C-alpha positions as CSV (number, residue, x, y, z in Angstrom):
1,X,51.0,-161.6,71.9
2,X,50.9,-165.4,71.1
3,X,47.8,-167.5,71.2
4,X,47.6,-170.4,73.7
5,X,45.6,-172.6,71.4
6,X,48.5,-174.9,70.8
7,X,48.5,-176.0,74.4
8,X,47.8,-179.6,74.9
9,X,44.8,-178.7,77.1
10,X,43.1,-177.2,74.1
11,X,43.6,-180.0,71.6
12,X,39.9,-180.7,71.4
13,X,38.4,-181.9,68.1
14,X,34.7,-181.8,67.5
15,X,33.3,-183.5,64.4
16,X,29.7,-183.3,63.2
17,X,27.9,-185.8,60.9
18,X,24.6,-184.1,61.5
19,X,22.4,-183.4,58.5
20,X,22.7,-179.8,57.4
21,X,19.3,-178.4,57.5
22,X,18.0,-176.1,54.7
23,X,18.2,-172.4,55.5
24,X,14.4,-172.1,55.0
25,X,13.8,-174.8,57.5
26,X,16.1,-173.2,60.1
27,X,14.5,-169.8,59.7
28,X,11.0,-171.4,60.0
29,X,11.8,-173.4,63.1
30,X,13.6,-170.5,64.8
31,X,10.8,-168.1,64.0
32,X,8.2,-170.7,65.3
33,X,10.1,-171.1,68.5
34,X,10.4,-167.4,69.0
35,X,6.7,-166.9,68.3
36,X,5.7,-169.6,70.8
37,X,8.1,-168.1,73.3
38,X,6.6,-164.6,73.0
39,X,3.1,-166.0,73.2
40,X,4.1,-168.0,76.4
41,X,5.8,-165.0,78.0
42,X,2.9,-162.7,77.6
43,X,0.4,-165.4,78.7
44,X,2.4,-166.4,81.8
45,X,3.0,-162.8,82.8
46,X,-0.7,-162.2,82.6
47,X,-1.3,-165.2,84.8
48,X,1.1,-163.9,87.4
49,X,-0.5,-160.4,87.4
50,X,-4.0,-161.9,87.6
51,X,-3.1,-164.1,90.6
52,X,-1.6,-161.0,92.3
53,X,-4.6,-158.9,91.6
54,X,-7.3,-161.5,92.1
55,X,-5.9,-164.6,93.7
56,X,-9.4,-166.2,94.1
57,X,-9.9,-166.6,90.3
58,X,-7.9,-169.9,90.0
59,X,-9.0,-171.5,93.3
60,X,-7.0,-172.7,96.3
61,X,-4.1,-173.9,94.1
62,X,-3.4,-170.3,92.9
63,X,0.0,-170.5,94.6
64,X,0.9,-173.6,92.7
65,X,-0.2,-172.1,89.5
66,X,1.8,-169.0,90.3
67,X,4.9,-171.2,90.8
68,X,4.2,-173.0,87.5
69,X,4.0,-169.6,85.7
70,X,7.3,-168.4,87.2
71,X,8.9,-171.7,86.1
72,X,7.4,-171.4,82.6
73,X,8.7,-167.8,82.3
74,X,12.2,-169.1,83.3
75,X,12.0,-171.7,80.6
76,X,10.8,-169.3,77.9
77,X,13.0,-166.3,78.8
78,X,16.3,-168.2,79.7
79,X,16.2,-171.8,78.5
80,X,14.7,-171.1,75.1
81,X,17.2,-168.5,74.0
82,X,20.1,-170.8,75.1
83,X,18.5,-173.7,73.3
84,X,18.2,-171.7,70.1
85,X,21.8,-170.6,70.3
86,X,22.9,-174.3,70.7
87,X,20.8,-175.3,67.8
88,X,22.1,-172.6,65.5
89,X,25.7,-172.8,66.7
90,X,26.3,-176.3,68.2
91,X,30.1,-175.9,68.4
92,X,30.3,-172.2,69.5
93,X,29.6,-170.6,72.8
94,X,29.2,-166.8,72.8
95,X,28.2,-166.1,76.4
96,X,31.6,-166.4,78.1
97,X,33.0,-168.7,80.8
98,X,30.9,-167.4,83.7
99,X,27.6,-168.2,82.0
100,X,28.9,-171.5,80.9
101,X,30.1,-172.7,84.3
102,X,27.6,-171.2,86.7
103,X,24.5,-170.0,84.9
104,X,23.9,-172.6,82.3
105,X,23.6,-175.6,84.7
106,X,21.2,-173.7,87.0
107,X,18.7,-173.0,84.1
108,X,17.6,-176.7,84.2
109,X,16.0,-175.9,87.5
110,X,13.1,-174.2,85.7
111,X,12.2,-177.5,83.9
112,X,12.0,-179.4,87.1
113,X,10.2,-176.7,89.0
114,X,7.5,-176.6,86.3
115,X,6.9,-180.4,86.3
116,X,6.9,-180.5,90.1
117,X,4.4,-177.6,90.2
118,X,2.0,-179.5,87.9
119,X,2.3,-182.5,90.1
120,X,1.6,-180.5,93.2
121,X,-1.5,-178.9,91.6
122,X,-3.0,-182.3,90.9
123,X,-2.1,-183.7,94.4
124,X,-3.3,-180.6,96.2
125,X,-6.7,-180.8,94.4
126,X,-7.0,-184.4,95.5
127,X,-6.2,-183.5,99.1
128,X,-8.7,-180.7,99.1
129,X,-11.4,-182.9,97.8
130,X,-10.6,-186.1,99.7
131,X,-9.7,-184.6,103.0
132,X,-12.3,-181.9,103.2
133,X,-10.0,-179.0,104.2
134,X,-11.4,-176.9,107.1
135,X,-11.7,-173.2,106.5
136,X,-10.2,-172.4,109.9
137,X,-6.9,-174.0,108.7
138,X,-6.6,-172.0,105.5
139,X,-4.1,-169.4,106.9
140,X,-1.9,-172.2,108.1
141,X,-2.3,-174.2,104.9
142,X,-1.1,-171.2,102.9
143,X,2.2,-171.2,104.8
144,X,2.5,-174.9,104.3
145,X,1.9,-174.5,100.6
146,X,4.6,-171.9,100.4
147,X,7.0,-174.2,102.2
148,X,6.1,-177.2,99.9
149,X,6.6,-175.0,96.8
150,X,10.0,-173.8,98.1
151,X,11.0,-177.4,98.7
152,X,9.9,-178.3,95.2
153,X,12.2,-175.6,93.7
154,X,15.1,-176.8,95.9
155,X,14.5,-180.4,95.0
156,X,14.5,-179.4,91.3
157,X,17.8,-177.7,91.7
158,X,19.3,-180.6,93.5
159,X,18.0,-183.1,91.0
160,X,18.6,-181.3,87.7
161,X,21.4,-178.7,88.2
162,X,23.6,-179.6,91.1
163,X,24.8,-182.9,89.7
164,X,26.1,-181.2,86.5
165,X,28.1,-178.3,88.0
166,X,31.4,-180.2,88.4
167,X,31.3,-181.6,84.9
168,X,30.8,-178.3,83.0
169,X,34.0,-177.1,81.2
170,X,34.8,-174.1,79.1
171,X,37.4,-173.9,76.3
172,X,38.4,-170.3,75.9
173,X,40.5,-171.0,72.8
174,X,37.7,-172.6,70.7
175,X,34.8,-170.8,72.6
176,X,33.2,-174.1,73.6
177,X,31.0,-175.0,76.6
178,X,30.6,-178.8,77.1
179,X,30.2,-181.6,79.7
180,X,33.1,-183.9,80.7
181,X,31.2,-186.6,82.5
182,X,31.7,-190.3,82.0
183,X,29.2,-192.5,80.0
184,X,28.2,-194.3,83.2
185,X,27.4,-191.1,85.1
186,X,25.6,-189.7,82.0
187,X,23.4,-192.9,81.9
188,X,22.6,-192.7,85.6
189,X,21.7,-189.0,85.3
190,X,19.4,-189.5,82.3
191,X,17.6,-192.4,83.9
192,X,17.1,-190.3,87.1
193,X,15.7,-187.4,85.1
194,X,13.2,-189.7,83.3
195,X,12.1,-191.3,86.6
196,X,11.7,-188.1,88.7
197,X,10.6,-185.7,85.9
198,X,8.2,-187.9,83.9
199,X,7.4,-191.4,85.2
200,X,6.9,-190.6,88.9
201,X,5.0,-187.2,88.3
202,X,2.8,-188.9,85.7
203,X,2.0,-191.7,88.1
204,X,1.1,-189.2,90.9
205,X,-1.0,-187.1,88.6
206,X,-2.8,-190.1,87.2
207,X,-3.4,-191.4,90.8
208,X,-4.7,-188.0,91.9
209,X,-7.1,-187.7,88.9
210,X,-8.5,-191.1,89.3
211,X,-8.9,-190.7,93.1
212,X,-10.6,-187.3,92.6
213,X,-13.1,-189.0,90.2
214,X,-13.7,-191.8,92.6
215,X,-14.2,-189.7,95.7
216,X,-16.5,-187.1,94.0
217,X,-18.6,-189.8,92.4
218,X,-19.0,-191.6,95.8
219,X,-20.0,-188.4,97.5
220,X,-22.4,-187.5,94.7
221,X,-24.2,-190.9,95.0
222,X,-24.5,-190.4,98.8
223,X,-26.0,-187.0,98.5
224,X,-28.4,-188.1,95.8
225,X,-29.5,-191.0,98.1
226,X,-30.1,-188.6,100.9
227,X,-32.0,-186.2,98.6
228,X,-34.2,-189.0,97.5
229,X,-35.5,-189.6,101.0
230,X,-35.6,-186.0,102.3
231,X,-35.3,-183.1,99.8
232,X,-34.7,-179.6,100.8
233,X,-37.1,-177.8,98.4
234,X,-39.7,-178.6,95.8
235,X,-40.5,-176.7,92.7
236,X,-44.0,-175.5,91.7
237,X,-44.6,-178.7,89.7
238,X,-43.6,-181.0,92.5
239,X,-40.2,-182.0,91.2
240,X,-37.3,-182.3,93.7
241,X,-34.6,-179.7,93.5
242,X,-31.0,-180.6,94.2
243,X,-29.8,-179.5,97.6
244,X,-27.1,-176.9,98.0
245,X,-24.5,-179.6,99.0
246,X,-25.1,-181.5,95.8
247,X,-24.8,-178.3,93.7
248,X,-21.6,-177.5,95.5
249,X,-20.2,-181.0,94.9
250,X,-21.1,-181.0,91.2
251,X,-19.6,-177.5,90.8
252,X,-16.4,-178.6,92.6
253,X,-16.1,-181.6,90.3
254,X,-16.6,-179.5,87.2
255,X,-14.0,-176.9,88.2
256,X,-11.5,-179.6,89.2
257,X,-11.6,-181.4,85.9
258,X,-11.8,-178.2,83.8
259,X,-8.2,-177.3,84.8
260,X,-6.7,-180.6,85.9
261,X,-7.5,-182.7,82.9
262,X,-6.1,-180.4,80.2
263,X,-2.9,-179.9,82.3
264,X,-2.4,-183.6,82.7
265,X,-2.9,-184.3,79.0
266,X,-0.6,-181.4,78.0
267,X,2.1,-182.6,80.3
268,X,1.9,-186.3,79.2
269,X,2.0,-185.4,75.5
270,X,4.5,-182.6,75.4
271,X,7.1,-184.1,77.7
272,X,6.9,-187.6,76.1
273,X,9.3,-186.6,73.2
274,X,12.0,-185.4,75.6
275,X,11.6,-188.7,77.6
276,X,12.1,-190.7,74.4
277,X,15.0,-188.6,73.4
278,X,16.8,-189.3,76.7
279,X,16.1,-193.0,76.3
280,X,17.7,-193.0,72.9
281,X,20.7,-191.2,74.3
282,X,21.0,-193.9,77.0
283,X,20.6,-197.1,75.0
284,X,21.8,-196.0,71.5
285,X,25.4,-194.7,71.9
286,X,25.6,-193.9,68.1
287,X,22.5,-191.7,68.2
288,X,24.3,-188.3,68.5
289,X,26.4,-189.2,65.4
290,X,23.3,-189.7,63.2
291,X,22.7,-187.1,60.6
292,X,19.2,-186.4,61.8
293,X,20.2,-185.9,65.4
294,X,19.9,-182.1,65.4
295,X,16.4,-182.2,63.9
296,X,15.1,-184.6,66.6
297,X,16.8,-182.4,69.2
298,X,15.0,-179.3,67.9
299,X,11.7,-181.1,68.0
300,X,12.2,-182.4,71.5
301,X,13.2,-178.9,72.7
302,X,10.2,-177.4,71.0
303,X,7.8,-179.8,72.7
304,X,8.9,-178.6,76.1
305,X,8.5,-175.0,75.0
306,X,4.9,-175.7,73.9
307,X,4.3,-177.2,77.4
308,X,5.4,-173.9,79.0
309,X,3.6,-171.7,76.6
310,X,0.2,-173.5,76.5
311,X,-0.6,-173.4,80.2
312,X,-2.1,-169.9,80.2
313,X,-4.2,-170.9,77.2
314,X,-5.8,-173.7,79.2
315,X,-6.7,-171.3,82.0
316,X,-8.4,-169.0,79.5
317,X,-10.4,-171.8,78.0
318,X,-11.6,-173.3,81.2
319,X,-12.1,-170.3,83.4
320,X,-14.5,-167.6,82.2
321,X,-13.6,-165.0,84.9
322,X,-9.9,-165.5,84.2
323,X,-10.6,-165.0,80.5
324,X,-12.3,-161.7,81.3
325,X,-9.3,-160.6,83.4
326,X,-6.9,-161.5,80.5
327,X,-8.9,-159.3,78.2
328,X,-8.5,-156.4,80.6
329,X,-4.7,-156.9,80.8
330,X,-3.9,-157.6,77.1
331,X,-2.3,-154.7,75.3
332,X,-4.1,-155.6,72.1
333,X,-7.4,-155.5,73.9
334,X,-6.6,-152.1,75.3
335,X,-5.7,-150.8,71.9
336,X,-8.9,-152.2,70.5
337,X,-10.9,-150.6,73.3
338,X,-9.3,-147.2,72.6
339,X,-10.0,-147.6,68.9
340,X,-13.7,-148.5,69.5
341,X,-14.1,-145.6,71.9
342,X,-12.8,-143.1,69.3
343,X,-15.0,-144.7,66.6
344,X,-18.1,-144.3,68.8
345,X,-17.2,-140.7,69.5
346,X,-16.8,-140.0,65.8
347,X,-20.1,-141.6,65.0
348,X,-21.8,-139.5,67.7
349,X,-20.3,-136.4,66.2
350,X,-21.5,-137.3,62.8
351,X,-25.0,-138.0,64.0
352,X,-25.2,-134.8,66.1
353,X,-23.9,-132.8,63.1
354,X,-26.8,-133.8,60.9
355,X,-29.7,-131.5,60.7
356,X,-33.0,-133.0,62.0
357,X,-35.4,-133.7,59.3
358,X,-38.8,-132.0,59.3
359,X,-41.9,-133.9,58.5
360,X,-42.3,-132.2,55.1
361,X,-38.7,-133.0,54.2
362,X,-39.1,-136.6,55.2
363,X,-42.3,-136.9,53.1
364,X,-40.5,-135.5,50.1
365,X,-37.6,-138.0,50.5
366,X,-40.0,-140.8,50.8
367,X,-41.8,-139.8,47.6
368,X,-38.5,-139.7,45.7
């Protein structure tokens, strides 16, 4: 049986001028990415289980946080392994034609869904504080939130995955999976990704954060002014005690900033390298031919992985009840609990096995 590699359709030549990374650096970077991925998978899986078990722990935006965790799991379980394969074997594709043409383009949806979920978390918190959501509308608002999140996932697919489907090609002879789009289309697509997945979300998140701070501060001043004229209760020493409405407002402000602020900073910092990487691809046509291109690509991809893996860590730091729930679900905590239980039982057996000292024996031991 003769090979069809001599066909004119397969006369594709790929040359690489990229710097050959030392083996030790490749092993280190790959191991670091795998470790971050495992940490993120465990953390996001615990977030999902926690929200299913106790949806009240993370507040009214628990559905958005659940959506973010699902998107992060997709990034860590699907996108990360594909990225590692591309980094290790840039000119080989081992997963076949079907994965290349139909699965690989769809995986970009997870990135977009994660970013849009973060944006919706900040905007939803602004709406809840600024608009004073009524309890009676909560059932209906849950349905609305589900519809909005579904729309965010669809929008992510339309923006990140759908435009690339017709440009993916597979070379069965050389085992290659590549894109065949024109430079103009590539530039338009990269600019659209930067605008809709970084600049616009960052603007919305910043606006929501500043608006939350302004609204809460204004209401706090009004409540303090009301309490200064007519206070609800007085302590035994005659000092005024804050009213329940003021306490609720301050607690709401604290909870809002505890989760929202770290998420905003994490998003802005970790997604910045990818944004700069896209700009370099757009305005510097010789960038992919540079010998350090693969190193910068690895760093940019790693930053997005950190963004997906660090979200559960933020929830643990800022939410005490969620941290307790994580301890209950962590396998390591369960192993430690079993170990401590056996150790306590062993100590009890040792204590119970000792003969009780008489007064005479105790005096003799003291004299010795």
